[in-house]
C-alpha positions as a Markdown table, in Angstrom:
| # | Residue | x | y | z |
|---|---|---|---|---|
| 1 | Unk | -65.8 | 6.1 | 28.2 |
| 2 | Unk | -64.3 | 3.9 | 31.0 |
| 3 | Unk | -62.3 | 0.7 | 31.2 |
| 4 | Unk | -65.2 | -1.0 | 33.2 |
| 5 | Unk | -67.6 | -2.9 | 31.0 |
| 6 | Unk | -71.2 | -1.5 | 30.9 |
| 7 | Unk | -73.9 | -4.1 | 31.9 |
| 8 | Unk | -76.7 | -3.1 | 29.6 |
| 9 | Unk | -80.4 | -3.7 | 30.3 |
| 10 | Unk | -83.7 | -2.6 | 28.9 |
| 11 | Unk | -86.6 | -1.7 | 31.2 |
| 12 | Unk | -89.2 | -4.3 | 31.8 |
| 13 | Unk | -91.7 | -1.6 | 30.8 |
| 14 | Unk | -90.2 | -1.5 | 27.3 |
| 15 | Unk | -92.6 | -3.8 | 25.5 |
| 16 | Unk | -93.4 | -1.4 | 22.7 |
| 17 | Unk | -92.2 | -3.2 | 19.5 |
| 18 | Unk | -88.5 | -2.5 | 19.8 |
| 19 | Unk | -88.5 | 1.3 | 20.2 |
| 20 | Unk | -86.3 | 1.1 | 23.3 |
| 21 | Unk | -83.2 | 2.3 | 24.9 |
| 22 | Unk | -80.7 | 0.4 | 27.0 |
| 23 | Unk | -78.9 | 1.8 | 30.1 |
| 24 | Unk | -75.9 | 0.7 | 32.0 |
| 25 | Unk | -76.5 | 1.8 | 35.6 |
| 26 | Unk | -73.6 | -0.2 | 36.9 |
| 27 | Unk | -71.3 | 2.8 | 36.0 |
| 28 | Unk | -73.3 | 5.3 | 38.1 |
| 29 | Unk | -71.6 | 4.8 | 41.4 |
| 30 | Unk | -68.0 | 4.2 | 40.4 |
| 31 | Unk | -67.9 | 6.7 | 37.5 |
| 32 | Unk | -70.9 | 9.1 | 38.0 |
| 33 | Unk | -72.3 | 8.3 | 34.5 |
| 34 | Unk | -75.2 | 6.3 | 33.1 |
| 35 | Unk | -74.6 | 5.3 | 29.4 |
| 36 | Unk | -77.6 | 5.1 | 27.2 |
| 37 | Unk | -77.9 | 3.5 | 23.7 |
| 38 | Unk | -80.5 | 2.5 | 21.1 |
| 39 | Unk | -81.5 | -1.1 | 21.7 |
| 40 | Unk | -81.8 | -1.6 | 17.9 |
| 41 | Unk | -78.2 | -0.3 | 17.2 |
| 42 | Unk | -76.1 | -1.7 | 20.0 |
| 43 | Unk | -72.8 | -1.0 | 18.2 |
| 44 | Unk | -73.9 | 2.6 | 17.5 |
| 45 | Unk | -73.3 | 5.8 | 19.5 |
| 46 | Unk | -73.6 | 5.9 | 23.3 |
| 47 | Unk | -74.9 | 9.0 | 25.2 |
| 48 | Unk | -73.3 | 9.3 | 28.6 |
| 49 | Unk | -75.4 | 11.1 | 31.1 |
| 50 | Unk | -74.4 | 12.3 | 34.5 |
| 51 | Unk | -75.9 | 10.1 | 37.2 |
| 52 | Unk | -77.7 | 13.1 | 38.7 |
| 53 | Unk | -79.2 | 14.1 | 35.4 |
| 54 | Unk | -80.3 | 10.5 | 34.7 |
| 55 | Unk | -81.9 | 10.3 | 38.2 |
| 56 | Unk | -83.8 | 13.6 | 37.6 |
| 57 | Unk | -85.0 | 12.3 | 34.2 |
| 58 | Unk | -86.3 | 9.0 | 35.6 |
| 59 | Unk | -88.0 | 10.9 | 38.5 |
| 60 | Unk | -89.7 | 13.3 | 36.1 |
| 61 | Unk | -90.9 | 10.4 | 33.9 |
| 62 | Unk | -92.3 | 8.5 | 36.9 |
| 63 | Unk | -94.0 | 11.6 | 38.3 |
| 64 | Unk | -95.7 | 12.4 | 35.0 |
| 65 | Unk | -93.9 | 15.7 | 34.8 |
| 66 | Unk | -92.3 | 14.8 | 31.5 |
| 67 | Unk | -95.3 | 13.4 | 29.7 |
| 68 | Unk | -95.9 | 14.5 | 26.1 |
| 69 | Unk | -98.9 | 16.9 | 25.9 |
């Protein structure tokens, strides 16, 4: 991934019994990526999203555009 250490955090809205993801937004500006991982498996795989794609995803969630039918 990168030599910089991700600073992982879980959203304050993630109070749903542990079904959460963690993100490391500190890598968005210097590297253009936002790593995402399962909060229950922190040593497991990491999905690295482009910063623009992650921003579009968050915008879609906040606007309700990506709600499940």
